[in-house]
Every structure is written in structure tokens, then in C-alpha cells.
VOBA-1610 file (N, C-alpha, C; in pm, whole numbers, padded with zeros to 5 digits, always signed):
BEGIN
Met-04470-09059+01299Met-04402-09156+01212Met-04419-09295+01269Pro-04461-09396+01192Pro-04478-09532+01245Pro-04345-09585+01299Phe-04358-09667+01406Phe-04238-09719+01472Phe-04145-09796+01378Pro-04197-09886+01289Pro-04106-09960+01201Pro-04025-09866+01111Leu-04089-09757+01065Leu-04018-09664+00978Leu-03911-09590+01057Arg-03944-09549+01181Arg-03845-09481+01264Arg-03724-09572+01286Arg-03751-09701+01311Arg-03644-09796+01337Arg-03557-09814+01214Ala-03623-09820+01096Ala-03548-09836+00971Ala-03460-09716+00944Leu-03515-09595+00967Leu-03436-09475+00945Leu-03319-09468+01042Ala-03344-09509+01168Ala-03236-09509+01267Ala-03127-09606+01226Ala-03167-09722+01173Ala-03067-09819+01129Ala-02984-09764+01015Ala-03051-09696+00920Ala-02978-09637+00808Ala-02879-09533+00855Ala-02917-09461+00960Ala-02830-09356+01011Ala-02710-09412+01085Ile-02728-09523+01155Ile-02620-09574+01239Ile-02518-09656+01162Trp-02559-09716+01049Trp-02465-09804+00979Trp-02339-09735+00931Pro-02347-09613+00870Pro-02220-09549+00832Pro-02128-09526+00950Leu-02187-09488+01066Leu-02106-09466+01186Leu-02042-09595+01232Leu-02121-09704+01230Leu-02071-09833+01274Leu-01960-09882+01183Val-01979-09867+01051Val-01878-09911+00957Val-01749-09832+00977Gly-01762-09702+01003Gly-01643-09620+01027Gly-01567-09667+01147Val-01640-09703+01253Val-01574-09751+01375Val-01506-09884+01350Leu-01574-09973+01276Leu-01514-10102+01249Leu-01386-10086+01168Gly-01386-09991+01076Gly-01267-09967+00998Gly-01153-09916+01082Ala-01186-09851+01194Ala-01082-09795+01280Ala-01033-09893+01386Cys-01097-10011+01397Cys-01061-10105+01501Cys-00929-10174+01470Gly-00879-10248+01566Gly-00754-10319+01550Gly-00637-10238+01603Tyr-00519-10276+01561Tyr-00401-10215+01618Tyr-00379-10072+01573Gly-00462-10023+01480Gly-00448-09885+01438Gly-00544-09791+01507Ser-00620-09839+01606Ser-00719-09755+01673Ser-00653-09632+01735Gln-00724-09522+01729Gln-00671-09398+01785Gln-00693-09393+01935Arg-00601-09334+02005Arg-00618-09314+02148Arg-00662-09171+02172Glu-00717-09148+02290Glu-00758-09014+02330Glu-00681-08976+02455Asp-00623-08858+02455Asp-00553-08810+02574Asp-00655-08757+02673Ala-00643-08794+02798Ala-00730-08745+02904Ala-00658-08637+02983Glu-00733-08568+03068Glu-00672-08465+03152Glu-00575-08530+03251Gly-00457-08472+03263Gly-00354-08530+03348Gly-00375-08502+03495Gly-00301-08577+03579Gly-00306-08556+03721Gly-00226-08432+03761Thr-00254-08382+03880Thr-00182-08267+03934Thr-00081-08315+04036Pro+00049-08296+04010Pro+00149-08342+04105Pro+00130-08278+04242Thr+00164-08351+04347Thr+00155-08299+04482Thr+00245-08177+04498Ala+00187-08069+04547Ala+00265-07946+04564Ala+00386-07972+04653Gly+00504-07942+04600Gly+00626-07964+04677Gly+00668-08108+04685Gly+00594-08198+04615Gly+00625-08340+04621Gly+00751-08374+04544Arg+00818-08478+04587Arg+00941-08522+04521Arg+00907-08601+04396Arg+00979-08575+04288Arg+00964-08653+04166Arg+01037-08787+04186Ile+00964-08894+04173Ile+01023-09026+04193Ile+01115-09059+04076Asp+01234-09103+04105Asp+01335-09133+04003Asp+01363-09013+03913Gly+01325-08894+03957Gly+01347-08775+03877Gly+01254-08761+03759Leu+01150-08846+03751Leu+01059-08842+03636Leu+00955-08732+03652Asp+00933-08656+03545Asp+00829-08554+03545Asp+00690-08617+03539Gln+00678-08729+03464Gln+00547-08791+03447Gln+00560-08940+03419Val+00451-09012+03445Val+00438-09152+03407Val+00312-09163+03323Arg+00322-09229+03209Arg+00212-09237+03113Arg+00132-09365+03139Ile+00004-09348+03169Ile-00080-09460+03212Ile-00203-09471+03122Gly-00227-09593+03071Gly-00343-09618+02986Gly-00454-09691+03060Tyr-00577-09666+03018Tyr-00693-09736+03076Tyr-00814-09709+02986Phe-00928-09768+03020Phe-01051-09750+02942Phe-01153-09670+03023Ala-01246-09609+02955Ala-01359-09543+03021Ala-01469-09646+03045Asn-01433-09754+03116Asn-01524-09863+03151Asn-01524-09879+03303Leu-01635-09922+03357Leu-01641-09947+03501Leu-01555-10066+03541Thr-01521-10155+03445Thr-01430-10263+03478Thr-01288-10210+03503His-01266-10082+03474His-01140-10015+03508His-01164-09917+03624Ala-01246-09962+03719Ala-01284-09875+03831Ala-01164-09826+03910Thr-01063-09912+03928Thr-00945-09870+04004Thr-00880-09749+03940Ala-00866-09752+03807Ala-00805-09640+03737Ala-00896-09518+03740Leu-01025-09537+03721Leu-01119-09424+03721Leu-01116-09351+03855Val-01115-09425+03963Val-01118-09365+04096Val-00978-09319+04139Gly-00878-09400+04108Gly-00744-09373+04159Gly-00663-09271+04082Leu-00702-09245+03956Leu-00626-09152+03873Leu-00687-09014+03863His-00817-09003+03886His-00886-08875+03864His-00893-08792+03992Gly-00901-08663+03971Gly-00912-08572+04084Gly-00790-08584+04174Asp-00817-08589+04303Asp-00709-08604+04402Asp-00693-08753+04434Gly-00678-08834+04328Gly-00675-08978+04345Gly-00554-09028+04420Leu-00567-09146+04480Leu-00462-09203+04564Leu-00338-09239+04484Ile-00355-09271+04355Ile-00237-09306+04275Ile-00149-09183+04254Gln-00212-09070+04221Gln-00133-08947+04206Gln-00068-08907+04339Arg-00137-08926+04449Arg-00079-08892+04580Arg+00048-08973+04605Glu+00045-09101+04572Glu+00163-09186+04594Glu+00278-09147+04503Leu+00248-09087+04388Leu+00353-09048+04295Leu+00415-08912+04328Gly+00355-08840+04422Gly+00412-08713+04466Gly+00429-08615+04352Gly+00554-08574+04324Gly+00580-08474+04221Gly+00588-08528+04080Thr+00573-08658+04064Thr+00568-08719+03930Thr+00422-08722+03885Ala+00392-08653+03776Ala+00254-08640+03731Ala+00207-08762+03654Val+00080-08798+03673Val+00016-08898+03590Val-00023-08834+03458Lys+00019-08894+03348Lys-00027-08854+03215Lys-00114-08967+03163Pro-00248-08950+03169Pro-00337-09060+03133Pro-00372-09062+02984Tyr-00392-09182+02933Tyr-00438-09204+02796Tyr-00557-09299+02802Val-00665-09263+02734Val-00786-09345+02735Val-00797-09420+02602Phe-00820-09551+02612Phe-00830-09636+02494Phe-00970-09697+02486Asn-01008-09738+02364Asn-01138-09799+02345Asn-01137-09950+02370Ala-01021-10013+02348Ala-01010-10157+02369Ala-00863-10195+02380Gly-00839-10321+02422Gly-00705-10363+02457Gly-00600-10365+02348Pro-00631-10417+02227Pro-00526-10425+02125Pro-00459-10292+02095Ser-00534-10183+02091Ser-00473-10054+02064Ser-00388-10007+02181Glu-00425-10045+02304Glu-00342-10009+02419Glu-00211-10088+02417Ile-00216-10215+02376Ile-00095-10295+02364Ile-00003-10235+02258Glu-00060-10187+02149Glu+00021-10123+02045Glu+00097-10004+02104Ala+00027-09924+02185Ala+00090-09807+02246Ala+00200-09849+02343Leu+00176-09956+02417Leu+00277-10007+02511Leu+00400-10056+02434Asn+00376-10134+02328Asn+00487-10186+02250Asn+00566-10076+02181Ala+00497-09966+02146Ala+00563-09854+02080Ala+00634-09762+02179Gly+00616-09787+02309Gly+00678-09702+02410Gly+00602-09573+02433Ser+00474-09567+02389Ser+00394-09446+02405Ser+00330-09436+02543Ile+00314-09549+02611Ile+00269-09550+02750Ile+00361-09641+02830Asp+00358-09627+02961Asp+00448-09702+03049Asp+00375-09812+03126Ile+00256-09782+03172Ile+00177-09872+03256Ile+00034-09867+03204Gly-00041-09978+03219Gly-00178-09975+03172Gly-00270-10069+03249Trp-00395-10028+03260Trp-00503-10116+03304Trp-00561-10175+03177Ile-00576-10308+03173Ile-00612-10373+03047Ile-00668-10512+03075Gly-00734-10571+02977Gly-00788-10705+02990Gly-00686-10812+02958Pro-00719-10939+02986Pro-00622-11047+02973Pro-00585-11086+02831Ser-00680-11094+02739Ser-00648-11145+02606Ser-00548-11058+02531Pro-00565-10925+02528Pro-00462-10844+02462Pro-00326-10856+02530Ser-00325-10874+02662Ser-00198-10889+02733Ser-00126-11016+02689Val-00200-11125+02679Val-00141-11251+02634Val-00088-11235+02492Asn-00168-11174+02405Asn-00128-11156+02267Asn-00002-11070+02257Gly+00000-10961+02334Gly+00116-10873+02334Gly+00240-10941+02388Tyr+00224-11022+02491Tyr+00335-11095+02550Tyr+00395-11194+02449Val+00306-11265+02381Val+00351-11365+02285Val+00419-11298+02166Lys+00360-11191+02116Lys+00417-11124+01998Lys+00555-11065+02025Ser+00578-11026+02149Ser+00710-10970+02183Ser+00805-11077+02237His+00763-11206+02225His+00844-11319+02273His+00880-11303+02421Gly+00786-11249+02497Gly+00805-11235+02641Gly+00901-11127+02682Lys+00929-11033+02592Lys+01034-10934+02620Lys+00983-10793+02642Asn+00851-10770+02636Asn+00808-10631+02640Asn+00714-10594+02752Leu+00640-10687+02810Leu+00547-10649+02915Leu+00545-10751+03027Arg+00497-10706+03142Arg+00473-10793+03257Arg+00340-10753+03320Ile+00267-10852+03368Ile+00148-10824+03448Ile+00195-10809+03592Ile+00158-10699+03656Ile+00213-10669+03789Ile+00107-10665+03899Ser-00020-10675+03862Ser-00126-10673+03965Ser-00259-10710+03901Gly-00350-10756+03985Gly-00488-10766+03942Gly-00557-10632+03959Ser-00683-10624+03913Ser-00760-10501+03931Ser-00909-10529+03945Ala-00966-10617+03860Ala-01110-10639+03868Ala-01149-10776+03816Ser-01261-10824+03868Ser-01324-10948+03823Ser-01470-10917+03791Gly-01523-10989+03692Gly-01666-10976+03661Gly-01698-10860+03570Gly-01827-10822+03568Gly-01870-10705+03493Gly-01880-10725+03344Val-01906-10849+03298Val-01921-10876+03154Val-02049-10956+03134Lys-02131-10913+03037Lys-02260-10979+03017Lys-02293-10989+02868Leu-02370-11091+02836Leu-02430-11103+02704Leu-02572-11046+02715Val-02594-10934+02648Val-02725-10868+02651Val-02785-10877+02511Val-02913-10917+02502Val-02976-10941+02373Val-03109-10870+02362Asn-03156-10858+02238Asn-03290-10807+02211Asn-03390-10919+02241Pro-03473-10905+02343Pro-03563-11016+02380Pro-03670-11045+02276Asp-03694-10952+02182Asp-03790-10978+02075Asp-03732-11070+01969Arg-03599-11080+01964Arg-03533-11161+01862Arg-03465-11285+01920Ile-03427-11279+02046Ile-03352-11387+02109Ile-03412-11415+02246Thr-03455-11537+02267Thr-03514-11573+02396Thr-03436-11683+02467Ser-03343-11749+02395Ser-03261-11854+02454Ser-03123-11849+02390Leu-03027-11916+02452Leu-02892-11918+02398Leu-02887-11982+02259Asp-02974-12079+02233Asp-02978-12142+02101Asp-03017-12043+01992Asp-03090-11939+02030Asp-03136-11840+01932Asp-03025-11753+01878Leu-02904-11760+01937Leu-02795-11676+01888Leu-02750-11716+01748Arg-02774-11839+01711Arg-02733-11884+01578Arg-02805-11801+01471Gly-02726-11746+01381Gly-02781-11664+01274Gly-02799-11518+01310Lys-02763-11481+01433Lys-02782-11343+01479Lys-02651-11265+01476Lys-02664-11131+01488Lys-02549-11040+01490Lys-02521-10999+01635Ile-02404-11040+01685Ile-02366-11011+01823Ile-02238-10928+01823Ala-02241-10816+01891Ala-02126-10724+01894Ala-02029-10758+02005Thr-01902-10732+01979Thr-01796-10730+02080Thr-01717-10601+02059Pro-01638-10557+02159Pro-01572-10427+02147Pro-01465-10418+02038Gln-01390-10526+02013Gln-01279-10516+01918Gln-01225-10655+01890Leu-01180-10678+01767Leu-01119-10805+01731Leu-01003-10838+01826Gly-01012-10953+01890Gly-00905-10999+01977Gly-00909-10944+02118Asn-01009-10859+02149Asn-01016-10811+02288Asn-01076-10921+02375Thr-01078-10900+02505Thr-01115-11006+02599Thr-01256-11057+02577Gln-01352-10967+02554Gln-01489-11011+02532Gln-01505-11081+02397Asp-01429-11036+02298Asp-01432-11099+02167Asp-01387-11245+02178Val-01279-11268+02251Val-01228-11403+02271Val-01330-11487+02348Ala-01391-11429+02450Ala-01488-11503+02530Ala-01607-11549+02446Leu-01658-11459+02360Leu-01771-11495+02275Leu-01730-11602+02174Leu-01615-11585+02108Leu-01570-11682+02010Leu-01551-11820+02074Asp-01498-11823+02196Asp-01480-11951+02264Asp-01613-12013+02299Trp-01707-11931+02346Trp-01841-11982+02380Trp-01907-12041+02256Ile-01891-11975+02142Ile-01948-12025+02016Ile-01884-12159+01979Ala-01750-12165+01990Ala-01680-12288+01955Ala-01721-12404+02046Glu-01744-12372+02173Glu-01783-12476+02270Glu-01917-12537+02234Arg-02001-12460+02169Arg-02132-12511+02128Arg-02126-12587+01996Gly-02007-12593+01936Gly-01992-12665+01809Gly-02026-12582+01688Trp-02049-12453+01705Trp-02076-12364+01592Trp-01945-12313+01535Lys-01949-12266+01411Lys-01830-12220+01342Lys-01838-12071+01311Val-01729-12001+01342Val-01715-11860+01306Val-01570-11836+01266Asp-01550-11767+01153Asp-01415-11726+01117Asp-01373-11613+01210Ala-01267-11636+01288Ala-01231-11540+01393Ala-01196-11403+01337Gln-01131-11397+01222Gln-01087-11270+01168Gln-01203-11188+01111Ser-01286-11251+01030Ser-01396-11178+00965Ser-01521-11169+01052Gly-01535-11263+01148Gly-01655-11266+01230Gly-01774-11333+01161Arg-01754-11389+01042Arg-01864-11452+00969Arg-01877-11598+01008Gly-02002-11645+01016Gly-02025-11784+01048Gly-02163-11807+01104Asp-02175-11910+01188Asp-02306-11944+01244Asp-02362-11830+01328Val-02274-11751+01389Val-02310-11625+01454Val-02227-11517+01386Ser-02287-11404+01354Ser-02211-11291+01299Ser-02155-11209+01414Val-02023-11211+01429Val-01958-11135+01536Val-01920-10999+01480Val-01982-10895+01532Val-01965-10759+01483Val-01875-10682+01580Arg-01759-10637+01533Arg-01669-10561+01620Arg-01712-10415+01619Ser-01754-10367+01735Ser-01816-10235+01746Ser-01764-10164+01870Asp-01721-10041+01853Asp-01676-09958+01965Asp-01785-09953+02072Asn-01747-09965+02198Asn-01845-09961+02307Asn-01930-09834+02306Lys-01873-09724+02256Lys-01949-09599+02252Lys-02061-09605+02148Val-02044-09688+02046Val-02141-09697+01937Val-02243-09808+01959Thr-02204-09912+02033Thr-02288-10031+02045Thr-02431-10003+02093Pro-02455-09918+02196Pro-02594-09893+02235Pro-02677-09831+02123Asp-02618-09741+02044Asp-02691-09682+01932Asp-02718-09787+01824Ala-02620-09874+01799Ala-02641-09981+01701Ala-02752-10075+01745Tyr-02755-10102+01877Tyr-02862-10188+01931Tyr-02998-10120+01915Ala-03006-09993+01952Ala-03133-09920+01944Ala-03183-09912+01800Ala-03088-09906+01705Ala-03125-09897+01564Ala-03160-10032+01504Gly-03135-10140+01577Gly-03164-10273+01525Gly-03055-10330+01438Ser-02937-10266+01434Ser-02827-10313+01350Ser-02759-10436+01408Ile-02773-10458+01538Ile-02721-10578+01603Ile-02833-10638+01688Asp-02819-10766+01717Asp-02921-10836+01796Asp-02883-10848+01943Gly-02757-10816+01973Gly-02710-10825+02110Gly-02562-10795+02115Ala-02504-10807+02233Ala-02362-10777+02249Ala-02305-10847+02372Trp-02180-10892+02361Trp-02105-10949+02473Trp-02007-10840+02514Val-02039-10768+02620Val-01970-10642+02649Val-01947-10622+02799Pro-01849-10537+02831Pro-01825-10502+02972Pro-01919-10392+03017Glu-01916-10369+03148Glu-01990-10257+03205Glu-01912-10126+03186Pro-01984-10015+03161Pro-02128-09997+03175Pro-02207-10021+03046Thr-02140-10065+02937Thr-02212-10085+02811Thr-02325-10185+02827Ala-02301-10293+02904Ala-02405-10394+02921Ala-02532-10333+02983Ser-02515-10254+03088Ser-02633-10194+03153Ser-02696-10085+03068Lys-02619-10021+02981Lys-02677-09925+02886Lys-02771-09998+02791Leu-02731-10117+02747Leu-02816-10195+02658Leu-02944-10240+02730Val-02931-10276+02856Val-03050-10313+02933Val-03145-10194+02944Ala-03089-10075+02962Ala-03171-09954+02969Ala-03241-09927+02837Glu-03186-09979+02727Glu-03249-09965+02594Glu-03352-10074+02569Gly-03377-10158+02668Gly-03475-10265+02652Gly-03415-10403+02637Gly-03282-10412+02643Gly-03216-10541+02630Gly-03235-10628+02753Lys-03204-10756+02738Lys-03216-10853+02847Lys-03082-10923+02865Val-03039-10938+02990Val-02917-11012+03018Val-02947-11161+03001Leu-02886-11219+02897Leu-02908-11361+02870Leu-02803-11447+02940Leu-02683-11387+02962Leu-02576-11463+03025Leu-02481-11366+03094Asp-02450-11393+03220Asp-02345-11321+03292Asp-02221-11409+03284Glu-02111-11354+03230Glu-01993-11437+03208Glu-01940-11499+03337Ser-01964-11436+03450Ser-01915-11492+03577Ser-01974-11630+03603Ser-02090-11659+03545Ser-02152-11791+03565Ser-02074-11902+03496Leu-01983-11867+03407Leu-01905-11966+03334Leu-01775-12002+03405Trp-01746-11934+03519Trp-01617-11951+03585Trp-01634-12009+03725Pro-01537-12091+03768Pro-01541-12143+03906Pro-01543-12030+04007Asp-01630-12042+04105Asp-01647-11940+04209Asp-01691-11805+04153Gly-01727-11800+04027Gly-01775-11676+03967Gly-01668-11570+03949Lys-01539-11609+03958Lys-01430-11511+03949Lys-01344-11536+03826Phe-01312-11429+03756Phe-01221-11435+03642Phe-01161-11297+03622Val-01039-11293+03572Val-00975-11164+03553Val-01039-11094+03433Ile-01084-10974+03457Ile-01135-10890+03349Ile-01041-10771+03327Thr-00974-10728+03434Thr-00878-10619+03423Thr-00760-10646+03515His-00640-10622+03462His-00521-10626+03548His-00429-10512+03507Val-00316-10501+03575Val-00223-10392+03550Val-00098-10448+03482Ile-00058-10384+03373Ile+00062-10427+03301Ile+00162-10312+03298Val+00286-10347+03269Val+00393-10246+03262Val+00486-10283+03148Arg+00541-10182+03085Arg+00648-10204+02988Arg+00771-10254+03064Gln+00826-10365+03019Gln+00931-10431+03096Gln+01052-10339+03114Ser+01090-10264+03011Ser+01205-10175+03023Ser+01179-10064+03125Phe+01052-10020+03134Phe+01017-09918+03233Phe+01027-09975+03374Leu+00981-10098+03391Leu+00990-10164+03521Leu+01135-10177+03566Glu+01222-10211+03473Glu+01363-10229+03508Glu+01431-10097+03543Arg+01391-09989+03474Arg+01457-09860+03494Arg+01396-09780+03609His+01265-09799+03632His+01196-09714+03729His+01108-09796+03824Pro+01167-09892+03896Pro+01086-09975+03985Pro+01018-09894+04095Ala+01080-09784+04139Ala+01018-09704+04246Ala+00890-09637+04198Val+00886-09598+04070Val+00764-09539+04014Val+00655-09645+04006Val+00692-09763+03957Val+00595-09873+03947Val+00542-09910+04085Glu+00630-09915+04184Glu+00588-09947+04320Glu+00491-09842+04374Ala+00515-09715+04343Ala+00425-09609+04388Ala+00287-09624+04324Val+00284-09657+04195Val+00156-09679+04127Val+00082-09796+04192Leu+00156-09902+04225Leu+00092-10018+04287Leu+00043-09987+04428Arg+00118-09907+04503Arg+00068-09865+04635Arg-00063-09790+04619Gly-00067-09700+04521Gly-00191-09627+04497Gly-00305-09716+04454Ser-00274-09818+04372Ser-00376-09912+04325Ser-00432-09995+04440Val-00342-10048+04525Val-00386-10129+04640Val-00471-10044+04736Lys-00427-09922+04762Lys-00503-09833+04850Lys-00638-09796+04788Thr-00639-09775+04657Thr-00764-09740+04589Thr-00862-09856+04596Asn-00815-09978+04571Asn-00904-10094+04578Asn-00966-10108+04717Gln-00885-10088+04820Gln-00937-10097+04956Gln-01038-09986+04983Trp-01008-09866+04935Trp-01100-09753+04956Trp-01232-09778+04884Ile-01227-09835+04764Ile-01351-09867+04691Ile-01434-09968+04770Arg-01369-10071+04825Arg-01442-10171+04902Arg-01501-10112+05030Asp-01429-10019+05091Asp-01476-09959+05216Asp-01581-09850+05194Asn-01582-09790+05076Asn-01670-09676+05049Asn-01741-09695+04914Pro-01822-09799+04901Pro-01878-09832+04769Pro-01964-09721+04708Arg-02042-09651+04789Arg-02127-09545+04732Arg-02045-09427+04684Arg-01952-09384+04767Arg-01867-09271+04727Arg-01780-09309+04607Ala-01731-09432+04608Ala-01648-09478+04497Ala-01728-09481+04367Arg-01851-09529+04375Arg-01937-09530+04256Arg-01958-09389+04204Ala-01980-09294+04294Ala-01999-09155+04253Ala-01872-09099+04190Asp-01756-09131+04248Asp-01629-09083+04194Asp-01603-09143+04056Ala-01633-09272+04040Ala-01615-09336+03910Ala-01706-09271+03806Asn-01828-09240+03845Asn-01923-09178+03753Asn-01878-09036+03716Lys-01821-08966+03812Lys-01768-08832+03784Lys-01653-08840+03683Ala-01569-08942+03699Ala-01460-08960+03603Ala-01513-08994+03465Leu-01614-09080+03459Leu-01673-09114+03329Leu-01735-08991+03264Ala-01797-08906+03345Ala-01856-08783+03291Ala-01748-08694+03230Ala-01633-08687+03296Ala-01524-08605+03245Ala-01469-08662+03114Leu-01470-08794+03102Leu-01413-08859+02985Leu-01509-08869+02868Thr-01638-08884+02898Thr-01737-08907+02791Thr-01832-08791+02769Gly-01832-08694+02859Gly-01918-08578+02841Gly-02044-08580+02925Lys-02080-08695+02984Lys-02198-08699+03071Lys-02189-08818+03165Pro-02249-08804+03285Pro-02247-08915+03380Pro-02347-09022+03339Leu-02332-09140+03398Leu-02427-09247+03374Leu-02549-09228+03463Pro-02669-09252+03410Pro-02789-09245+03494Pro-02791-09359+03595Ala-02870-09343+03698Ala-02875-09442+03806Ala-02913-09580+03754Glu-03004-09587+03656Glu-03049-09717+03607Glu-02939-09791+03531Val-02833-09721+03497Val-02719-09786+03432Val-02608-09815+03531Ile-02566-09714+03607Ile-02448-09734+03692Ile-02476-09824+03812Asp-02598-09822+03867Asp-02626-09902+03986Asp-02609-10052+03960Pro-02675-10111+03857Pro-02656-10254+03834Pro-02516-10286+03783Ala-02457-10194+03706Ala-02322-10217+03654Ala-02221-10227+03767Trp-02231-10135+03861Trp-02135-10130+03972Trp-02142-10256+04058Lys-02262-10307+04077Lys-02281-10425+04162Lys-02217-10551+04104Ser-02197-10554+03973Ser-02149-10676+03910Ser-01997-10683+03900Ile-01927-10581+03950Ile-01781-10574+03939Ile-01719-10582+04078Gln-01613-10659+04091Gln-01538-10668+04217Gln-01395-10624+04191Val-01350-10519+04262Val-01210-10480+04249Val-01125-10574+04335Thr-01003-10600+04289Thr-00918-10695+04358Thr-00772-10672+04321Asp-00682-10694+04416Asp-00539-10694+04386Asp-00497-10826+04320Asp-00575-10930+04343Asp-00541-11063+04296Asp-00548-11069+04143Pro-00439-11108+04075Pro-00445-11117+03929Pro-00525-11235+03877Leu-00568-11325+03968Leu-00646-11443+03928Leu-00576-11514+03813Ala-00448-11542+03836Ala-00359-11588+03729Ala-00406-11718+03663Ala-00465-11808+03739Ala-00509-11934+03680Ala-00615-11910+03572Thr-00698-11807+03590Thr-00800-11779+03489Thr-00739-11718+03364Leu-00625-11650+03376Leu-00557-11599+03257Leu-00512-11715+03168Asp-00458-11819+03228Asp-00414-11935+03151Asp-00532-11997+03078Thr-00646-12004+03144Thr-00767-12056+03080Thr-00810-11968+02964Gln-00806-11837+02983Gln-00845-11746+02875Gln-00751-11756+02757Ala-00623-11783+02782Ala-00529-11803+02672Ala-00568-11926+02590Arg-00611-12032+02659Arg-00657-12151+02587Arg-00782-12120+02506His-00866-12031+02557His-00984-11989+02481His-00943-11922+02350Ala-00841-11836+02355Ala-00794-11767+02235Ala-00737-11866+02134Val-00672-11971+02185Val-00620-12075+02097Val-00735-12147+02029Arg-00836-12185+02106Arg-00949-12257+02050Arg-01027-12171+01951Ala-01028-12039+01974Ala-01099-11949+01884Ala-01023-11926+01754Gly-00897-11967+01749Gly-00819-11948+01628Gly-00747-11816+01620Leu-00737-11746+01733Leu-00670-11616+01734Leu-00525-11624+01780Leu-00485-11739+01831Leu-00353-11748+01893Leu-00304-11893+01888Ala-00174-11910+01857Ala-00112-12041+01874Ala-00089-12063+02023Arg-00076-12189+02063Arg-00060-12218+02206Arg+00059-12139+02261Pro+00034-12047+02356Pro+00142-11959+02402Pro+00221-12017+02518Asp+00345-11972+02529Asp+00426-11999+02648Asp+00416-11875+02736Leu+00344-11886+02846Leu+00320-11771+02933Leu+00415-11768+03053Asp+00515-11852+03050Asp+00612-11853+03161Asp+00674-11714+03177Gly+00661-11656+03295Gly+00721-11526+03322Gly+00636-11407+03289Ile+00509-11429+03250Ile+00425-11315+03215Ile+00392-11228+03338Tyr+00396-11289+03457Tyr+00368-11214+03581Tyr+00498-11176+03652Asp+00498-11058+03708Asp+00602-11018+03803Asp+00529-10950+03919Leu+00502-11027+04022Leu+00423-10978+04136Leu+00509-10937+04255Arg+00639-10926+04233Arg+00728-10897+04345Arg+00698-10762+04410Leu+00677-10658+04330Leu+00649-10527+04389Leu+00510-10524+04451Leu+00413-10589+04387Leu+00279-10595+04445Leu+00283-10663+04581Asn+00351-10776+04591Asn+00357-10848+04718Asn+00440-10773+04822Lys+00536-10694+04778Lys+00610-10607+04870Lys+00516-10502+04929Val+00432-10442+04843Val+00335-10341+04888Val+00235-10405+04983Arg+00187-10524+04947Arg+00087-10592+05031Arg+00148-10633+05165Lys+00272-10677+05165Lys+00337-10715+05291Lys+00349-10595+05383Ala+00385-10480+05326Ala+00396-10358+05407Ala+00262-10319+05466Ala+00153-10358+05398Ala+00018-10328+05447Ala-00037-10439+05534Gly+00045-10541+05563Gly+00001-10652+05647Gly-00089-10751+05578Arg-00076-10765+05447Arg-00162-10856+05370Arg-00080-10970+05312Pro-00141-11085+05290Pro-00067-11202+05240Pro-00029-11185+05093Pro+00073-11259+05049Pro+00114-11251+04908Pro+00011-11316+04817Leu+00016-11278+04691Leu-00074-11333+04590Leu+00005-11417+04491Ser-00063-11515+04431Ser+00003-11614+04349Ser+00000-11580+04201Ala+00107-11618+04131Ala+00113-11607+03985Ala+00081-11741+03919Ala+00033-11836+03995Ala-00008-11968+03943Ala+00099-12035+03859Gly+00225-12019+03901Gly+00335-12082+03831Gly+00381-12009+03707Leu+00325-11891+03681Leu+00360-11816+03560Leu+00441-11691+03589Gly+00500-11684+03708Gly+00571-11563+03749Gly+00719-11568+03721Thr+00777-11449+03705Thr+00921-11435+03690Thr+00985-11436+03829Gln+01107-11477+03835Gln+01178-11484+03965Gln+01258-11357+03990
//
């Protein structure tokens, strides 16, 4: 079969799937339950809780959760007899919905949905309690169609979900260039296509999109399909650092069960240190977790470059969150927010002090 015909047939096949995913995006997205943790034999249940419900994504930018929650992970060890009940989400807005509904207690998530959730609840429903990761986001394009940043005009570029962190970053980048896009519909000088990360590589291979602004490992999957990294988002930030993932908690859960939250944070801090000390083993553990969640591990040509572009960190990089909030405002997704009190780093800094580490800053946005 000639290549153009194969490509056309592939495009015809992928569009119904893509449309279905787009219809499922937003605050109504479905979550998937993952296999739960195994409580420590004979371990004490913290605060008498049987389980703590924790959300995260099957993305390498959630490496702390992938490594710390799966198998005999350090987070479950710190929780003793209280079991981790994990929930896997496709993007941030649906995880915020679950948090607001009381369906999960703690979550690994990106900054833009956190800001949106904080503002919508008038500062009464969530707190950011730790950092988790920086970096790991790239604009990958079809080099046959796009050879420079100017070529994005008139092209179809995917992001994971309306209002998620990468969606906001792309919309802000477009606005900075003086181009116009309707934030809600994605129509304009660039067509912003909201596409589930699981579908985006197939959509790219079928020619339905020209590129994508996505987190790892989706970015490296696109490169493996022949895509080219046109822009690494870290190049847009001072010192190359920006928050891509942090840890949030339902405020009522924090107030009622601070010992559980502290145990999760101890596990997170220990996991981050273990990842830094054992990068190869950590990469293998993260890939094993992804295989359990998605059905297959990532090949070396995908996970190796993806892993190198992500830095785990306890630091919430709070100043960059404020900048990202301004990006959402400029993109037309958010009115200027009051983020006073969005951070509560007291338990994180307590854990770090016990480990002999200095406190981390909330950049003036912390609760007292």
C-alpha cells in the first residue's frame, strides 16, 4: 500500500478515537483506580485510618509518586498500617474535581489546575504542601511540516487537556508572540487540540496533529515516532527551573489528619533523595510502575531521554507558580487570582528539619 494512502487511512482511523477523548476531557474526565499499596504487616494505622486516597498521573513528571507509591515504596512504608489507595488521572482538572468532591485526599498534580482549584474554592479547599518535580515538558513537532517556531501558525498543536499546565504554557507562548487563540475552543492562529496523552502519539503518527506541547514520557514517544524537539520549556525559565509537579492536599483532610499528611511527606522526601542517589534503579522502578498502569514498559529510546529531562525536588518553586498563574490570566483562562495562603509548607519543613535540611520558601504565598 502506498505510504500516503496508509497515512490517510491511519488518520481516518484515529479521528473517531481522538474526538471521543476530546469529548471526555474537562472536569468530567473519568479516573482509573490503580492497584493499592500493601500496609506494613503489623504496622500501626496512623490516626486510625484504614487508607489514604492519593491521586497522580502515569507520567514521568510524577516520578516521585511512581517510585514512592508502587511496590514496597517508601511512602507506603511511612504510612505503616494505613494503606495507600491510588487513583490515576489523565490530567489535572479531573484530579482537582476529585479533590473538591472529597474523592481523594492528597495528589501529585501540576500548577495550573491547582491555581484554578484554589481560586474556585475561594482558598478553602486545597493547599500545596510540597514540590515534586521540575522540567520534563517539550514542544515536539513534525519536522516535515514545522522547521521553526514561526511555522506553528496555522498548525494543529496538541495539549493534554483544557486548562492543564501544558495547555496554559502553550496558550501563553502563543499570546506572547502576538497571535490569537480562543482559549476555550482552541481555534485561532494556532489550532490547540486537547488530546489525552495516551492518544497523542497515535494522532501524531496518523498526521492528525502537527505537534504537541506535552510532558514526559509523551514527548519522547513523539520523538520516537520521528518528531523533533523544537522547544524545551525549561529554556523559557530562569535557571531552567519551573514547577511541573507538586503535592496538594484537601484542606479538611490536612486539618483532621496532619500525622497522615506528614507521613506521606516523609515518604516523598525520602523517595526524592533515593531517586537522586539511585537514578538507574529509580528509572527502572518508574518504568515498572508505568508498565503496571499502562500495560507495557517504555522502550529505552523513550525512557532514557525522558528521565534525563526531569529533576525531582522537594522545593515547590513557589515563585514560578505565581508566574504560571499570570500566564493563565494572559491566556484568558483565569481572572487575576489571589494566591495568598495557597502553600502550607509547615509539615514539609518539619520533615526536612528532622532530616537536617534547610527550610523551603513559599515565596510569600504561605499560610501561617
